[in-house]
mmCIF file as gemmi writes it, N, C-alpha and C atoms, coordinates in Angstrom:
data_model
loop_
_atom_site.group_PDB
_atom_site.id
_atom_site.type_symbol
_atom_site.label_atom_id
_atom_site.label_alt_id
_atom_site.label_comp_id
_atom_site.label_asym_id
_atom_site.label_entity_id
_atom_site.label_seq_id
_atom_site.pdbx_PDB_ins_code
_atom_site.Cartn_x
_atom_site.Cartn_y
_atom_site.Cartn_z
_atom_site.occupancy
_atom_site.B_iso_or_equiv
_atom_site.pdbx_formal_charge
_atom_site.auth_seq_id
_atom_site.auth_asym_id
_atom_site.pdbx_PDB_model_num
ATOM 1 N N . THR Axp A 1 ? -5.349 17.038 -6.818 1 0 ? 1 A 1
ATOM 2 C CA . THR Axp A 1 ? -4.74 15.889 -6.159 1 0 ? 1 A 1
ATOM 3 C C . THR Axp A 1 ? -3.4 15.595 -6.81 1 0 ? 1 A 1
ATOM 4 N N . ARG Axp A 2 ? -2.423 15.308 -5.979 1 0 ? 2 A 1
ATOM 5 C CA . ARG Axp A 2 ? -1.099 14.982 -6.494 1 0 ? 2 A 1
ATOM 6 C C . ARG Axp A 2 ? -1.045 13.531 -6.951 1 0 ? 2 A 1
ATOM 7 N N . ALA Axp A 3 ? -0.398 13.298 -8.083 1 0 ? 3 A 1
ATOM 8 C CA . ALA Axp A 3 ? -0.224 11.929 -8.582 1 0 ? 3 A 1
ATOM 9 C C . ALA Axp A 3 ? 1.013 11.332 -7.928 1 0 ? 3 A 1
ATOM 10 N N . VAL Axp A 4 ? 0.958 10.038 -7.677 1 0 ? 4 A 1
ATOM 11 C CA . VAL Axp A 4 ? 2.079 9.355 -7.042 1 0 ? 4 A 1
ATOM 12 C C . VAL Axp A 4 ? 2.444 8.14 -7.867 1 0 ? 4 A 1
ATOM 13 N N . ASP Axp A 5 ? 3.718 8.01 -8.193 1 0 ? 5 A 1
ATOM 14 C CA . ASP Axp A 5 ? 4.215 6.837 -8.885 1 0 ? 5 A 1
ATOM 15 C C . ASP Axp A 5 ? 4.728 5.869 -7.83 1 0 ? 5 A 1
ATOM 16 N N . LEU Axp A 6 ? 4.034 4.751 -7.662 1 0 ? 6 A 1
ATOM 17 C CA . LEU Axp A 6 ? 4.411 3.803 -6.616 1 0 ? 6 A 1
ATOM 18 C C . LEU Axp A 6 ? 5.799 3.217 -6.843 1 0 ? 6 A 1
ATOM 19 N N . ASP Axp A 7 ? 6.248 3.147 -8.088 1 0 ? 7 A 1
ATOM 20 C CA . ASP Axp A 7 ? 7.582 2.627 -8.345 1 0 ? 7 A 1
ATOM 21 C C . ASP Axp A 7 ? 8.644 3.479 -7.654 1 0 ? 7 A 1
ATOM 22 N N . GLU Axp A 8 ? 8.409 4.789 -7.601 1 0 ? 8 A 1
ATOM 23 C CA . GLU Axp A 8 ? 9.371 5.688 -6.979 1 0 ? 8 A 1
ATOM 24 C C . GLU Axp A 8 ? 9.315 5.633 -5.46 1 0 ? 8 A 1
ATOM 25 N N . THR Axp A 9 ? 8.144 5.408 -4.903 1 0 ? 9 A 1
ATOM 26 C CA . THR Axp A 9 ? 7.987 5.489 -3.452 1 0 ? 9 A 1
ATOM 27 C C . THR Axp A 9 ? 8.086 4.156 -2.744 1 0 ? 9 A 1
ATOM 28 N N . GLU Axp A 10 ? 7.908 3.062 -3.455 1 0 ? 10 A 1
ATOM 29 C CA . GLU Axp A 10 ? 7.825 1.781 -2.772 1 0 ? 10 A 1
ATOM 30 C C . GLU Axp A 10 ? 9.092 1.424 -2.013 1 0 ? 10 A 1
ATOM 31 N N . LEU Axp A 11 ? 10.246 1.742 -2.553 1 0 ? 11 A 1
ATOM 32 C CA . LEU Axp A 11 ? 11.473 1.383 -1.857 1 0 ? 11 A 1
ATOM 33 C C . LEU Axp A 11 ? 11.678 2.224 -0.603 1 0 ? 11 A 1
ATOM 34 N N . GLU Axp A 12 ? 11.2 3.463 -0.623 1 0 ? 12 A 1
ATOM 35 C CA . GLU Axp A 12 ? 11.28 4.295 0.569 1 0 ? 12 A 1
ATOM 36 C C . GLU Axp A 12 ? 10.32 3.793 1.645 1 0 ? 12 A 1
ATOM 37 N N . ALA Axp A 13 ? 9.126 3.387 1.225 1 0 ? 13 A 1
ATOM 38 C CA . ALA Axp A 13 ? 8.11 2.943 2.172 1 0 ? 13 A 1
ATOM 39 C C . ALA Axp A 13 ? 8.42 1.565 2.744 1 0 ? 13 A 1
ATOM 40 N N . PHE Axp A 14 ? 9.101 0.73 1.965 1 0 ? 14 A 1
ATOM 41 C CA . PHE Axp A 14 ? 9.397 -0.63 2.395 1 0 ? 14 A 1
ATOM 42 C C . PHE Axp A 14 ? 10.872 -0.934 2.134 1 0 ? 14 A 1
ATOM 43 N N . PRO Axp A 15 ? 11.769 -0.43 2.996 1 0 ? 15 A 1
ATOM 44 C CA . PRO Axp A 15 ? 13.19 -0.63 2.75 1 0 ? 15 A 1
ATOM 45 C C . PRO Axp A 15 ? 13.6 -2.096 2.869 1 0 ? 15 A 1
ATOM 46 N N . SER Axp A 16 ? 14.659 -2.458 2.197 1 0 ? 16 A 1
ATOM 47 C CA . SER Axp A 16 ? 15.17 -3.829 2.267 1 0 ? 16 A 1
ATOM 48 C C . SER Axp A 16 ? 15.633 -4.164 3.667 1 0 ? 16 A 1
ATOM 49 N N . ARG Axp A 17 ? 15.454 -5.421 4.022 1 0 ? 17 A 1
ATOM 50 C CA . ARG Axp A 17 ? 15.853 -5.879 5.357 1 0 ? 17 A 1
ATOM 51 C C . ARG Axp A 17 ? 17.349 -6.129 5.429 1 0 ? 17 A 1
ATOM 52 N N . THR Axp A 18 ? 17.955 -6.458 4.3 1 0 ? 18 A 1
ATOM 53 C CA . THR Axp A 18 ? 19.345 -6.875 4.32 1 0 ? 18 A 1
ATOM 54 C C . THR Axp A 18 ? 19.96 -6.7 2.941 1 0 ? 18 A 1
ATOM 55 N N . GLN Axp A 19 ? 21.275 -6.834 2.87 1 0 ? 19 A 1
ATOM 56 C CA . GLN Axp A 19 ? 21.968 -6.763 1.595 1 0 ? 19 A 1
ATOM 57 C C . GLN Axp A 19 ? 22.093 -8.149 0.956 1 0 ? 19 A 1
ATOM 58 N N . ASN Axp A 20 ? 21.646 -9.193 1.624 1 0 ? 20 A 1
ATOM 59 C CA . ASN Axp A 20 ? 21.667 -10.555 1.11 1 0 ? 20 A 1
ATOM 60 C C . ASN Axp A 20 ? 20.902 -10.598 -0.213 1 0 ? 20 A 1
ATOM 61 N N . PRO Axp A 21 ? 21.533 -11.107 -1.3 1 0 ? 21 A 1
ATOM 62 C CA . PRO Axp A 21 ? 20.867 -11.12 -2.607 1 0 ? 21 A 1
ATOM 63 C C . PRO Axp A 21 ? 19.531 -11.873 -2.61 1 0 ? 21 A 1
ATOM 64 N N . GLU Axp A 22 ? 19.449 -12.981 -1.909 1 0 ? 22 A 1
ATOM 65 C CA . GLU Axp A 22 ? 18.205 -13.743 -1.857 1 0 ? 22 A 1
ATOM 66 C C . GLU Axp A 22 ? 17.103 -12.955 -1.157 1 0 ? 22 A 1
ATOM 67 N N . ALA Axp A 23 ? 17.445 -12.312 -0.044 1 0 ? 23 A 1
ATOM 68 C CA . ALA Axp A 23 ? 16.468 -11.495 0.682 1 0 ? 23 A 1
ATOM 69 C C . ALA Axp A 23 ? 16.093 -10.269 -0.135 1 0 ? 23 A 1
ATOM 70 N N . ALA Axp A 24 ? 17.054 -9.688 -0.838 1 0 ? 24 A 1
ATOM 71 C CA . ALA Axp A 24 ? 16.775 -8.519 -1.677 1 0 ? 24 A 1
ATOM 72 C C . ALA Axp A 24 ? 15.8 -8.899 -2.785 1 0 ? 24 A 1
ATOM 73 N N . HIS Axp A 25 ? 15.967 -10.095 -3.363 1 0 ? 25 A 1
ATOM 74 C CA . HIS Axp A 25 ? 15.039 -10.565 -4.397 1 0 ? 25 A 1
ATOM 75 C C . HIS Axp A 25 ? 13.641 -10.751 -3.808 1 0 ? 25 A 1
ATOM 76 N N . ALA Axp A 26 ? 13.56 -11.334 -2.614 1 0 ? 26 A 1
ATOM 77 C CA . ALA Axp A 26 ? 12.266 -11.524 -1.951 1 0 ? 26 A 1
ATOM 78 C C . ALA Axp A 26 ? 11.623 -10.171 -1.657 1 0 ? 26 A 1
ATOM 79 N N . ASP Axp A 27 ? 12.427 -9.182 -1.241 1 0 ? 27 A 1
ATOM 80 C CA . ASP Axp A 27 ? 11.91 -7.841 -0.98 1 0 ? 27 A 1
ATOM 81 C C . ASP Axp A 27 ? 11.352 -7.218 -2.258 1 0 ? 27 A 1
ATOM 82 N N . LYS Axp A 28 ? 12.067 -7.383 -3.372 1 0 ? 28 A 1
ATOM 83 C CA . LYS Axp A 28 ? 11.584 -6.846 -4.644 1 0 ? 28 A 1
ATOM 84 C C . LYS Axp A 28 ? 10.261 -7.493 -5.024 1 0 ? 28 A 1
ATOM 85 N N . GLU Axp A 29 ? 10.175 -8.799 -4.82 1 0 ? 29 A 1
ATOM 86 C CA . GLU Axp A 29 ? 8.941 -9.511 -5.139 1 0 ? 29 A 1
ATOM 87 C C . GLU Axp A 29 ? 7.797 -9.023 -4.256 1 0 ? 29 A 1
ATOM 88 N N . LEU Axp A 30 ? 8.09 -8.797 -2.976 1 0 ? 30 A 1
ATOM 89 C CA . LEU Axp A 30 ? 7.085 -8.287 -2.055 1 0 ? 30 A 1
ATOM 90 C C . LEU Axp A 30 ? 6.661 -6.869 -2.451 1 0 ? 30 A 1
ATOM 91 N N . HIS Axp A 31 ? 7.603 -6.036 -2.838 1 0 ? 31 A 1
ATOM 92 C CA . HIS Axp A 31 ? 7.282 -4.669 -3.286 1 0 ? 31 A 1
ATOM 93 C C . HIS Axp A 31 ? 6.357 -4.711 -4.496 1 0 ? 31 A 1
ATOM 94 N N . ARG Axp A 32 ? 6.638 -5.622 -5.435 1 0 ? 32 A 1
ATOM 95 C CA . ARG Axp A 32 ? 5.787 -5.765 -6.615 1 0 ? 32 A 1
ATOM 96 C C . ARG Axp A 32 ? 4.391 -6.209 -6.209 1 0 ? 32 A 1
ATOM 97 N N . LEU Axp A 33 ? 4.322 -7.154 -5.293 1 0 ? 33 A 1
ATOM 98 C CA . LEU Axp A 33 ? 3.028 -7.636 -4.814 1 0 ? 33 A 1
ATOM 99 C C . LEU Axp A 33 ? 2.236 -6.507 -4.162 1 0 ? 33 A 1
ATOM 100 N N . ILE Axp A 34 ? 2.897 -5.702 -3.35 1 0 ? 34 A 1
ATOM 101 C CA . ILE Axp A 34 ? 2.232 -4.577 -2.679 1 0 ? 34 A 1
ATOM 102 C C . ILE Axp A 34 ? 1.735 -3.574 -3.712 1 0 ? 34 A 1
ATOM 103 N N . ARG Axp A 35 ? 2.588 -3.234 -4.666 1 0 ? 35 A 1
ATOM 104 C CA . ARG Axp A 35 ? 2.195 -2.286 -5.72 1 0 ? 35 A 1
ATOM 105 C C . ARG Axp A 35 ? 0.983 -2.806 -6.492 1 0 ? 35 A 1
ATOM 106 N N . ASP Axp A 36 ? 1.03 -4.084 -6.868 1 0 ? 36 A 1
ATOM 107 C CA . ASP Axp A 36 ? -0.091 -4.677 -7.608 1 0 ? 36 A 1
ATOM 108 C C . ASP Axp A 36 ? -1.355 -4.735 -6.757 1 0 ? 36 A 1
ATOM 109 N N . ALA Axp A 37 ? -1.204 -5.059 -5.481 1 0 ? 37 A 1
ATOM 110 C CA . ALA Axp A 37 ? -2.363 -5.139 -4.585 1 0 ? 37 A 1
ATOM 111 C C . ALA Axp A 37 ? -2.994 -3.761 -4.397 1 0 ? 37 A 1
ATOM 112 N N . VAL Axp A 38 ? -2.175 -2.732 -4.234 1 0 ? 38 A 1
ATOM 113 C CA . VAL Axp A 38 ? -2.702 -1.367 -4.092 1 0 ? 38 A 1
ATOM 114 C C . VAL Axp A 38 ? -3.397 -0.947 -5.387 1 0 ? 38 A 1
ATOM 115 N N . ALA Axp A 39 ? -2.801 -1.284 -6.524 1 0 ? 39 A 1
ATOM 116 C CA . ALA Axp A 39 ? -3.421 -0.946 -7.813 1 0 ? 39 A 1
ATOM 117 C C . ALA Axp A 39 ? -4.759 -1.663 -7.975 1 0 ? 39 A 1
ATOM 118 N N . GLY Axp A 40 ? -4.899 -2.831 -7.372 1 0 ? 40 A 1
ATOM 119 C CA . GLY Axp A 40 ? -6.13 -3.6 -7.481 1 0 ? 40 A 1
ATOM 120 C C . GLY Axp A 40 ? -7.224 -3.176 -6.522 1 0 ? 40 A 1
ATOM 121 N N . LEU Axp A 41 ? -6.959 -2.175 -5.705 1 0 ? 41 A 1
ATOM 122 C CA . LEU Axp A 41 ? -7.967 -1.713 -4.749 1 0 ? 41 A 1
ATOM 123 C C . LEU Axp A 41 ? -9.123 -0.975 -5.418 1 0 ? 41 A 1
ATOM 124 N N . GLY Axp A 42 ? -8.902 -0.491 -6.605 1 0 ? 42 A 1
ATOM 125 C CA . GLY Axp A 42 ? -9.89 0.361 -7.258 1 0 ? 42 A 1
ATOM 126 C C . GLY Axp A 42 ? -9.436 1.804 -7.166 1 0 ? 42 A 1
ATOM 127 N N . LYS Axp A 43 ? -10.003 2.63 -8.019 1 0 ? 43 A 1
ATOM 128 C CA . LYS Axp A 43 ? -9.534 4.017 -8.13 1 0 ? 43 A 1
ATOM 129 C C . LYS Axp A 43 ? -9.604 4.788 -6.813 1 0 ? 43 A 1
ATOM 130 N N . THR Axp A 44 ? -10.756 4.833 -6.189 1 0 ? 44 A 1
ATOM 131 C CA . THR Axp A 44 ? -10.924 5.645 -4.977 1 0 ? 44 A 1
ATOM 132 C C . THR Axp A 44 ? -10.133 5.087 -3.811 1 0 ? 44 A 1
ATOM 133 N N . ALA Axp A 45 ? -10.268 3.791 -3.552 1 0 ? 45 A 1
ATOM 134 C CA . ALA Axp A 45 ? -9.555 3.184 -2.423 1 0 ? 45 A 1
ATOM 135 C C . ALA Axp A 45 ? -8.052 3.259 -2.635 1 0 ? 45 A 1
ATOM 136 N N . GLY Axp A 46 ? -7.601 3.016 -3.853 1 0 ? 46 A 1
ATOM 137 C CA . GLY Axp A 46 ? -6.176 3.097 -4.15 1 0 ? 46 A 1
ATOM 138 C C . GLY Axp A 46 ? -5.639 4.501 -3.948 1 0 ? 46 A 1
ATOM 139 N N . GLU Axp A 47 ? -6.41 5.487 -4.404 1 0 ? 47 A 1
ATOM 140 C CA . GLU Axp A 47 ? -5.994 6.88 -4.241 1 0 ? 47 A 1
ATOM 141 C C . GLU Axp A 47 ? -5.922 7.253 -2.756 1 0 ? 47 A 1
ATOM 142 N N . MET Axp A 48 ? -6.939 6.855 -2.003 1 0 ? 48 A 1
ATOM 143 C CA . MET Axp A 48 ? -6.935 7.145 -0.563 1 0 ? 48 A 1
ATOM 144 C C . MET Axp A 48 ? -5.767 6.469 0.131 1 0 ? 48 A 1
ATOM 145 N N . PHE Axp A 49 ? -5.494 5.228 -0.231 1 0 ? 49 A 1
ATOM 146 C CA . PHE Axp A 49 ? -4.4 4.48 0.393 1 0 ? 49 A 1
ATOM 147 C C . PHE Axp A 49 ? -3.057 5.161 0.122 1 0 ? 49 A 1
ATOM 148 N N . VAL Axp A 50 ? -2.842 5.546 -1.121 1 0 ? 50 A 1
ATOM 149 C CA . VAL Axp A 50 ? -1.584 6.214 -1.48 1 0 ? 50 A 1
ATOM 150 C C . VAL Axp A 50 ? -1.459 7.548 -0.756 1 0 ? 50 A 1
ATOM 151 N N . LEU Axp A 51 ? -2.531 8.322 -0.723 1 0 ? 51 A 1
ATOM 152 C CA . LEU Axp A 51 ? -2.481 9.612 -0.029 1 0 ? 51 A 1
ATOM 153 C C . LEU Axp A 51 ? -2.169 9.429 1.456 1 0 ? 51 A 1
ATOM 154 N N . ARG Axp A 52 ? -2.726 8.407 2.062 1 0 ? 52 A 1
ATOM 155 C CA . ARG Axp A 52 ? -2.534 8.178 3.497 1 0 ? 52 A 1
ATOM 156 C C . ARG Axp A 52 ? -1.163 7.596 3.814 1 0 ? 52 A 1
ATOM 157 N N . TYR Axp A 53 ? -0.814 6.497 3.15 1 0 ? 53 A 1
ATOM 158 C CA . TYR Axp A 53 ? 0.365 5.745 3.565 1 0 ? 53 A 1
ATOM 159 C C . TYR Axp A 53 ? 1.632 6.039 2.779 1 0 ? 53 A 1
ATOM 160 N N . TYR Axp A 54 ? 1.515 6.647 1.62 1 0 ? 54 A 1
ATOM 161 C CA . TYR Axp A 54 ? 2.705 7.02 0.862 1 0 ? 54 A 1
ATOM 162 C C . TYR Axp A 54 ? 2.961 8.522 0.937 1 0 ? 54 A 1
ATOM 163 N N . GLU Axp A 55 ? 1.88 9.304 0.98 1 0 ? 55 A 1
ATOM 164 C CA . GLU Axp A 55 ? 2.022 10.761 1.001 1 0 ? 55 A 1
ATOM 165 C C . GLU Axp A 55 ? 1.916 11.344 2.403 1 0 ? 55 A 1
ATOM 166 N N . GLY Axp A 56 ? 1.325 10.603 3.343 1 0 ? 56 A 1
ATOM 167 C CA . GLY Axp A 56 ? 1.274 11.041 4.734 1 0 ? 56 A 1
ATOM 168 C C . GLY Axp A 56 ? 0.135 11.966 5.118 1 0 ? 56 A 1
ATOM 169 N N . TYR Axp A 57 ? -0.884 12.083 4.275 1 0 ? 57 A 1
ATOM 170 C CA . TYR Axp A 57 ? -2.026 12.921 4.628 1 0 ? 57 A 1
ATOM 171 C C . TYR Axp A 57 ? -2.896 12.207 5.658 1 0 ? 57 A 1
ATOM 172 N N . ASP Axp A 58 ? -3.578 12.98 6.506 1 0 ? 58 A 1
ATOM 173 C CA . ASP Axp A 58 ? -4.499 12.355 7.451 1 0 ? 58 A 1
ATOM 174 C C . ASP Axp A 58 ? -5.884 12.247 6.811 1 0 ? 58 A 1
ATOM 175 N N . ASN Axp A 59 ? -6.78 11.528 7.487 1 0 ? 59 A 1
ATOM 176 C CA . ASN Axp A 59 ? -8.107 11.279 6.933 1 0 ? 59 A 1
ATOM 177 C C . ASN Axp A 59 ? -8.876 12.562 6.642 1 0 ? 59 A 1
ATOM 178 N N . GLN Axp A 60 ? -8.737 13.55 7.5 1 0 ? 60 A 1
ATOM 179 C CA . GLN Axp A 60 ? -9.414 14.846 7.314 1 0 ? 60 A 1
ATOM 180 C C . GLN Axp A 60 ? -8.951 15.511 6.017 1 0 ? 60 A 1
ATOM 181 N N . GLU Axp A 61 ? -7.635 15.525 5.797 1 0 ? 61 A 1
ATOM 182 C CA . GLU Axp A 61 ? -7.082 16.149 4.592 1 0 ? 61 A 1
ATOM 183 C C . GLU Axp A 61 ? -7.522 15.395 3.327 1 0 ? 61 A 1
ATOM 184 N N . ILE Axp A 62 ? -7.509 14.078 3.412 1 0 ? 62 A 1
ATOM 185 C CA . ILE Axp A 62 ? -7.928 13.263 2.271 1 0 ? 62 A 1
ATOM 186 C C . ILE Axp A 62 ? -9.404 13.52 1.957 1 0 ? 62 A 1
ATOM 187 N N . ALA Axp A 63 ? -10.223 13.6 2.988 1 0 ? 63 A 1
ATOM 188 C CA . ALA Axp A 63 ? -11.648 13.864 2.799 1 0 ? 63 A 1
ATOM 189 C C . ALA Axp A 63 ? -11.86 15.184 2.066 1 0 ? 63 A 1
ATOM 190 N N . LYS Axp A 64 ? -11.122 16.212 2.447 1 0 ? 64 A 1
ATOM 191 C CA . LYS Axp A 64 ? -11.246 17.514 1.776 1 0 ? 64 A 1
ATOM 192 C C . LYS Axp A 64 ? -10.826 17.414 0.315 1 0 ? 64 A 1
ATOM 193 N N . MET Axp A 65 ? -9.706 16.727 0.059 1 0 ? 65 A 1
ATOM 194 C CA . MET Axp A 65 ? -9.202 16.602 -1.31 1 0 ? 65 A 1
ATOM 195 C C . MET Axp A 65 ? -10.183 15.868 -2.215 1 0 ? 65 A 1
ATOM 196 N N . LEU Axp A 66 ? -10.861 14.871 -1.666 1 0 ? 66 A 1
ATOM 197 C CA . LEU Axp A 66 ? -11.726 14.017 -2.476 1 0 ? 66 A 1
ATOM 198 C C . LEU Axp A 66 ? -13.212 14.324 -2.29 1 0 ? 66 A 1
ATOM 199 N N . SER Axp A 67 ? -13.493 15.427 -1.627 1 0 ? 67 A 1
ATOM 200 C CA . SER Axp A 67 ? -14.879 15.866 -1.407 1 0 ? 67 A 1
ATOM 201 C C . SER Axp A 67 ? -15.758 14.772 -0.801 1 0 ? 67 A 1
ATOM 202 N N . THR Axp A 68 ? -15.314 14.262 0.316 1 0 ? 68 A 1
ATOM 203 C CA . THR Axp A 68 ? -16.071 13.247 1.044 1 0 ? 68 A 1
ATOM 204 C C . THR Axp A 68 ? -15.874 13.495 2.532 1 0 ? 68 A 1
ATOM 205 N N . SER Axp A 69 ? -16.358 12.606 3.368 1 0 ? 69 A 1
ATOM 206 C CA . SER Axp A 69 ? -16.213 12.799 4.804 1 0 ? 69 A 1
ATOM 207 C C . SER Axp A 69 ? -15.048 11.979 5.347 1 0 ? 69 A 1
ATOM 208 N N . PRO Axp A 70 ? -14.458 12.418 6.465 1 0 ? 70 A 1
ATOM 209 C CA . PRO Axp A 70 ? -13.39 11.638 7.096 1 0 ? 70 A 1
ATOM 210 C C . PRO Axp A 70 ? -13.858 10.225 7.475 1 0 ? 70 A 1
ATOM 211 N N . MET Axp A 71 ? -15.15 10.087 7.809 1 0 ? 71 A 1
ATOM 212 C CA . MET Axp A 71 ? -15.668 8.766 8.162 1 0 ? 71 A 1
ATOM 213 C C . MET Axp A 71 ? -15.611 7.824 6.952 1 0 ? 71 A 1
ATOM 214 N N . VAL Axp A 72 ? -15.975 8.327 5.784 1 0 ? 72 A 1
ATOM 215 C CA . VAL Axp A 72 ? -15.906 7.516 4.565 1 0 ? 72 A 1
ATOM 216 C C . VAL Axp A 72 ? -14.458 7.126 4.287 1 0 ? 72 A 1
ATOM 217 N N . VAL Axp A 73 ? -13.544 8.067 4.441 1 0 ? 73 A 1
ATOM 218 C CA . VAL Axp A 73 ? -12.122 7.778 4.231 1 0 ? 73 A 1
ATOM 219 C C . VAL Axp A 73 ? -11.683 6.669 5.185 1 0 ? 73 A 1
ATOM 220 N N . GLY Axp A 74 ? -12.057 6.772 6.446 1 0 ? 74 A 1
ATOM 221 C CA . GLY Axp A 74 ? -11.683 5.763 7.437 1 0 ? 74 A 1
ATOM 222 C C . GLY Axp A 74 ? -12.202 4.378 7.085 1 0 ? 74 A 1
ATOM 223 N N . VAL Axp A 75 ? -13.454 4.313 6.649 1 0 ? 75 A 1
ATOM 224 C CA . VAL Axp A 75 ? -14.058 3.021 6.272 1 0 ? 75 A 1
ATOM 225 C C . VAL Axp A 75 ? -13.356 2.437 5.053 1 0 ? 75 A 1
ATOM 226 N N . VAL Axp A 76 ? -13.129 3.262 4.04 1 0 ? 76 A 1
ATOM 227 C CA . VAL Axp A 76 ? -12.471 2.793 2.82 1 0 ? 76 A 1
ATOM 228 C C . VAL Axp A 76 ? -11.058 2.307 3.133 1 0 ? 76 A 1
ATOM 229 N N . LEU Axp A 77 ? -10.329 3.059 3.956 1 0 ? 77 A 1
ATOM 230 C CA . LEU Axp A 77 ? -8.966 2.643 4.311 1 0 ? 77 A 1
ATOM 231 C C . LEU Axp A 77 ? -8.961 1.363 5.128 1 0 ? 77 A 1
ATOM 232 N N . HIS Axp A 78 ? -9.917 1.209 6.015 1 0 ? 78 A 1
ATOM 233 C CA . HIS Axp A 78 ? -10.005 -0.021 6.803 1 0 ? 78 A 1
ATOM 234 C C . HIS Axp A 78 ? -10.219 -1.226 5.88 1 0 ? 78 A 1
ATOM 235 N N . ARG Axp A 79 ? -11.143 -1.091 4.954 1 0 ? 79 A 1
ATOM 236 C CA . ARG Axp A 79 ? -11.406 -2.181 4 1 0 ? 79 A 1
ATOM 237 C C . ARG Axp A 79 ? -10.195 -2.456 3.12 1 0 ? 79 A 1
ATOM 238 N N . ALA Axp A 80 ? -9.51 -1.394 2.707 1 0 ? 80 A 1
ATOM 239 C CA . ALA Axp A 80 ? -8.312 -1.558 1.874 1 0 ? 80 A 1
ATOM 240 C C . ALA Axp A 80 ? -7.225 -2.301 2.64 1 0 ? 80 A 1
ATOM 241 N N . ARG Axp A 81 ? -7.004 -1.918 3.895 1 0 ? 81 A 1
ATOM 242 C CA . ARG Axp A 81 ? -5.983 -2.603 4.712 1 0 ? 81 A 1
ATOM 243 C C . ARG Axp A 81 ? -6.33 -4.072 4.898 1 0 ? 81 A 1
ATOM 244 N N . THR Axp A 82 ? -7.616 -4.356 5.122 1 0 ? 82 A 1
ATOM 245 C CA . THR Axp A 82 ? -8.057 -5.738 5.299 1 0 ? 82 A 1
ATOM 246 C C . THR Axp A 82 ? -7.782 -6.551 4.035 1 0 ? 82 A 1
ATOM 247 N N . LYS Axp A 83 ? -8.114 -5.977 2.895 1 0 ? 83 A 1
ATOM 248 C CA . LYS Axp A 83 ? -7.884 -6.666 1.621 1 0 ? 83 A 1
ATOM 249 C C . LYS Axp A 83 ? -6.391 -6.886 1.382 1 0 ? 83 A 1
ATOM 250 N N . LEU Axp A 84 ? -5.583 -5.857 1.626 1 0 ? 84 A 1
ATOM 251 C CA . LEU Axp A 84 ? -4.14 -5.979 1.413 1 0 ? 84 A 1
ATOM 252 C C . LEU Axp A 84 ? -3.523 -6.991 2.372 1 0 ? 84 A 1
ATOM 253 N N . ARG Axp A 85 ? -3.961 -6.963 3.623 1 0 ? 85 A 1
ATOM 254 C CA . ARG Axp A 85 ? -3.456 -7.921 4.604 1 0 ? 85 A 1
ATOM 255 C C . ARG Axp A 85 ? -3.7 -9.358 4.148 1 0 ? 85 A 1
ATOM 256 N N . LYS Axp A 86 ? -4.893 -9.583 3.623 1 0 ? 86 A 1
ATOM 257 C CA . LYS Axp A 86 ? -5.26 -10.925 3.163 1 0 ? 86 A 1
ATOM 258 C C . LYS Axp A 86 ? -4.381 -11.338 1.982 1 0 ? 86 A 1
ATOM 259 N N . GLU Axp A 87 ? -4.259 -10.465 0.993 1 0 ? 87 A 1
ATOM 260 C CA . GLU Axp A 87 ? -3.465 -10.787 -0.195 1 0 ? 87 A 1
ATOM 261 C C . GLU Axp A 87 ? -1.988 -10.957 0.136 1 0 ? 87 A 1
ATOM 262 N N . ILE Axp A 88 ? -1.454 -10.038 0.891 1 0 ? 88 A 1
ATOM 263 C CA . ILE Axp A 88 ? -0.029 -10.088 1.219 1 0 ? 88 A 1
ATOM 264 C C . ILE Axp A 88 ? 0.246 -11.19 2.232 1 0 ? 88 A 1
ATOM 265 N N . GLY Axp A 89 ? -0.706 -11.438 3.116 1 0 ? 89 A 1
ATOM 266 C CA . GLY Axp A 89 ? -0.559 -12.504 4.108 1 0 ? 89 A 1
ATOM 267 C C . GLY Axp A 89 ? -0.383 -13.858 3.463 1 0 ? 89 A 1
ATOM 268 N N . HIS Axp A 90 ? -1.128 -14.136 2.392 1 0 ? 90 A 1
ATOM 269 C CA . HIS Axp A 90 ? -0.978 -15.403 1.681 1 0 ? 90 A 1
ATOM 270 C C . HIS Axp A 90 ? 0.449 -15.54 1.143 1 0 ? 90 A 1
ATOM 271 N N . TYR Axp A 91 ? 0.989 -14.462 0.584 1 0 ? 91 A 1
ATOM 272 C CA . TYR Axp A 91 ? 2.358 -14.473 0.062 1 0 ? 91 A 1
ATOM 273 C C . TYR Axp A 91 ? 3.36 -14.732 1.19 1 0 ? 91 A 1
ATOM 274 N N . LEU Axp A 92 ? 3.208 -14.016 2.293 1 0 ? 92 A 1
ATOM 275 C CA . LEU Axp A 92 ? 4.154 -14.158 3.399 1 0 ? 92 A 1
ATOM 276 C C . LEU Axp A 92 ? 4.102 -15.553 4.016 1 0 ? 92 A 1
ATOM 277 N N . GLU Axp A 93 ? 2.904 -16.112 4.155 1 0 ? 93 A 1
ATOM 278 C CA . GLU Axp A 93 ? 2.769 -17.464 4.686 1 0 ? 93 A 1
ATOM 279 C C . GLU Axp A 93 ? 3.469 -18.465 3.775 1 0 ? 93 A 1
ATOM 280 N N . LYS Axp A 94 ? 3.267 -18.328 2.497 1 0 ? 94 A 1
ATOM 281 C CA . LYS Axp A 94 ? 3.867 -19.235 1.503 1 0 ? 94 A 1
ATOM 282 C C . LYS Axp A 94 ? 5.383 -19.175 1.572 1 0 ? 94 A 1
ATOM 283 N N . HIS Axp A 95 ? 5.94 -17.966 1.664 1 0 ? 95 A 1
ATOM 284 C CA . HIS Axp A 95 ? 7.395 -17.811 1.657 1 0 ? 95 A 1
ATOM 285 C C . HIS Axp A 95 ? 8.024 -18.069 3.019 1 0 ? 95 A 1
ATOM 286 N N . HIS Axp A 96 ? 7.248 -17.948 4.072 1 0 ? 96 A 1
ATOM 287 C CA . HIS Axp A 96 ? 7.766 -18.218 5.408 1 0 ? 96 A 1
ATOM 288 C C . HIS Axp A 96 ? 7.979 -19.723 5.599 1 0 ? 96 A 1
ATOM 289 N N . GLU Axp A 97 ? 7.143 -20.529 4.942 1 0 ? 97 A 1
ATOM 290 C CA . GLU Axp A 97 ? 7.242 -21.986 5.058 1 0 ? 97 A 1
ATOM 291 C C . GLU Axp A 97 ? 8.463 -22.527 4.334 1 0 ? 97 A 1
ATOM 292 N N . GLN Axp A 98 ? 8.966 -21.805 3.348 1 0 ? 98 A 1
ATOM 293 C CA . GLN Axp A 98 ? 10.081 -22.315 2.523 1 0 ? 98 A 1
ATOM 294 C C . GLN Axp A 98 ? 11.389 -22.235 3.247 1 0 ? 98 A 1
């Protein structure tokens, strides 16, 4: 399995919306939140998430790499997305109100 450093890939995966310094700071904060949230998924879910959304592998390929079934990969990724949506959603709601 290939190792991925999220610090290197996060800016490619989530480009800045604007050159505005305030928005750029908010983007950096959001990138940090995403990185921390992905790291908090746990080893297997985090690895699957990175392979899928940062490396571009499909569920079948991930299943082969991790010796599991595509169905398990799909379930784990669904749960990971739900957890990330909840965590990141709280941040976005808080900052959208400001």
